[in-house]
N, C-alpha and C positions, 0 to 999 in steps of 0.2 A: 221172817224178814222178806219183804218183796224183792224179787230179783232186780227190779229197777234201782232200788235203794242200794243194793249190794254193788251193782255196776257203777253207780255214781260214787260210792265210797272208794272203790278200787281206782277209778280214774282221778278222784280228788287226791288220793294218796300219791299217785304217780306225779300229778302236777305240783303238789306241795314239795315233794322230794326234789324235783328238778329246780323249783324256784329257790329253795334254801341252799342247795348244794352247788348250783351252777350259775344262777342268774343274779343280776343286780337288783331287780325289783323296782318298785316305785320309789323315787327319790334315793336310789342306791341303798335302800333299807337293808337288804340281805347282804349286799357287798360290805356294808359297814358292820353288820352282825358277824360275818365271817372274819373280818379283821379284828373285831373285839375278842373273838374266841381264840385267836391265834393263827389264823391263816395268813401267810406271807407270800410274796411273789419273788421268784428268782430273776436273774438278769434277762431271761427270755419270756417274762410275764407268765410263767407257769406257776400255779399255786402249789404251795407245800405247807404241811402242818408243822406247828411247833410244839404241839402237845396232843394227848390222846383224844380230847374232845374235838379239836380241830380236824384230826384224822377222820373221826366219825362224820363230821359235817361234809368233808370232801368226798367221802365214799357214798355214792347214791344207794348202793346195796345195803350198807349199814344204816343209813339215815332212813330208808324206806320202812324199816322195822319200827322205828320210833314214830314216824309219821303215821304209819298204820295203826299203832297203838293209840295215838291221839285221836284219829278218826273213829276208831272203835269205841273209845271212851265217849266221844260225842254221840255216837249212835246209841249207846246204852243209856246215857242220860236222857236223850230225846225220847227214847222208847219208854222209859220210866215216867217221864213227864207227859207222855202222850203227844209229843211234838214231832213225830216222825215226818209229817208232811212239811212242816216248817223247815226242819233240817234238810230235807230233800231239796227244797228250793234255795237254801243258803249254799249248799254244796254244789248245786247244778252248774253255776258259771265256772267253777274250778274244774269240774268234771268235763265240761264241754271244751275248755281250754286244753285239758290233758289229752282228750281224744284228738283234738286238732293237731297237737304236737306229735302224738304217737303216729297218726296217719302221715304227717309230714316226714317224720324220720323213717317210717316203714316204706313209703313210696320213693323217698329220695328226691322228691320234687323241690 
């Protein structure tokens, strides 16, 4: 596996994990998903889980394992089909967004 594809996969996993666990997403898609799986909010607007699946969604460390598994499955399928380059360009926007967010958090700007 080329190092570029590995880095794109890592950053994509980071971005998807943040998107699903913390952000609303387009049209509040991920906010509605979290509500559907059992994430509720207390009187201070702090999210809390009502079941084990919701706990997994709220924990970025737990969720990153499953997002990493999904990205790995995509990598394997693309490799078997000979579509590594296509997958690279599909994942690249998420990876660039992930890198941007990482740098923003790292620098504190």
